[in-house]
C-alpha positions, 0 to 999 in steps of 0.5 A, a space after each residue: 319512584 324516581 328515589 335517589 339511592 343515597 336517600 334510601 340508604 340514608 332512610 333505611 339507616 334511620 330506621 335501623 337505629 330507629 328500631 335499635 332504640 325502640 323509638 316508637 313506629 313512625 310510617 315512611 313516606 316514599 317520595 312517590 312521583 305523579 307517574 307512579 301514582 297513576 300506575 298505582 291507580 290505574 292498576 288498583 283503581 280503589 287504592 287510596 294513599 293515606 298516611 294514616 297508620 294501621 291499628 286494626 288489630 286483625 291486620 297488625 296481628 294478622 299472622 298470629 289470629 289467622 286460621 292455620 288449621 289446614 296448614 297445620 292438618 297437610 303439615 301433619 299428613 306429609 310427615 305421615 306420609 314420609 313415616 310411612 314410606 320409610 317404613 315401607 322402604 326399610 321393610 323392603 330392604 328387611 326382605 332383601 
């Protein structure tokens, strides 16, 4: 992107200050040069750069709205497996 490191640092500091001051979110536009833009278009031919803020609830709150049933199920299964392994190893120790 050929972004000057000092400009990038200032941009980050500015964004941190905006968060601390609870300012309204404004998208950051990084200076993308033509070569980088061409590379993106080559890899993702249907990608379009846009200055618009995405406000669709599904996108904004995807981490809250997604179905986590399978993740929760797997976590519970792993816990149960660990408990059973602990019981088995404890019973083996008692028998010795």
